[in-house]
C-alpha positions as CSV (number, residue, x, y, z in Angstrom):
1,M,146.6,237.8,92.0
2,K,148.7,240.3,90.2
3,I,149.1,242.0,93.9
4,K,150.0,238.7,95.6
5,K,153.0,238.1,92.8
6,T,154.2,241.8,93.0
7,G,154.2,241.5,96.7
8,T,156.2,238.3,96.6
9,K,158.7,239.7,94.1
10,V,159.0,242.8,96.1
11,L,159.7,240.8,99.1
12,T,162.2,238.6,97.7
13,L,164.2,241.7,96.2
14,V,164.1,243.2,99.9
15,I,165.2,240.0,101.5
16,L,168.0,239.9,98.6
17,L,169.2,243.2,98.9
18,S,169.2,243.0,102.8
19,A,171.5,239.8,102.6
20,I,173.6,241.7,100.1
21,S,174.1,245.0,102.0
22,F,174.8,242.8,105.3
23,T,177.4,240.8,103.7
24,I,179.1,243.9,101.9
25,S,179.1,246.0,105.4
26,S,180.3,242.7,107.6
27,C,183.6,242.9,105.4
28,E,185.1,245.9,106.6
29,G,189.0,245.4,105.3
30,D,192.0,245.3,107.3
31,I,191.0,243.9,110.9
32,S,193.4,241.9,112.6
33,E,191.6,239.7,114.9
34,T,194.7,237.8,116.0
35,P,197.5,239.4,117.6
36,D,201.1,238.9,116.4
37,I,202.7,235.5,118.1
38,N,205.7,237.4,119.2
39,D,203.8,239.9,121.2
40,G,204.8,239.9,124.6
41,Y,206.8,236.5,124.4
42,Q,210.5,235.5,124.5
43,T,211.9,234.6,121.2
44,T,214.3,231.9,123.3
45,I,213.1,229.1,125.3
46,V,215.3,228.6,128.7
47,L,215.3,225.4,130.1
48,P,215.4,224.8,133.8
49,E,218.4,223.1,135.3
50,A,218.0,219.4,136.7
51,P,218.5,219.4,140.2
52,T,221.3,217.5,141.7
53,L,220.0,214.5,143.8
54,T,221.9,213.5,146.8
55,A,222.9,209.8,147.4
56,E,219.7,208.8,149.4
57,E,217.7,210.2,146.5
58,R,219.6,208.6,143.7
59,A,219.3,205.2,145.6
60,E,215.4,205.5,145.7
61,V,215.0,206.5,141.9
62,D,217.4,203.5,141.1
63,A,215.1,201.2,143.1
64,M,212.3,202.5,141.3
65,F,214.1,201.9,137.8
66,D,214.9,198.6,139.0
67,E,211.3,197.8,140.0
68,Y,210.0,198.8,136.7
69,D,212.8,196.9,134.7
70,Q,211.5,193.6,136.6
71,A,208.1,194.3,136.2
72,I,208.6,194.5,132.5
73,E,210.7,191.4,132.2
74,S,208.0,189.7,134.4
75,L,205.4,190.5,131.6
76,Q,207.9,189.2,128.9
77,K,207.9,185.7,130.2
């Protein structure tokens, strides 16, 4: 029985030392896994200009707004 207890202790010690060495070797200091946020990006935002609508397009958009407003009003009644 003495051999079995000693073998278990040695196996436990080997597993413990392996876990410790793995933990220490995997923490190798200053490794940056994410780049700086400004690399390759502009620092200002450029908003696109809204296109100027023709009278025909404006009338179509106004008709859509009117249809939406009427639908909302009918739901509130």
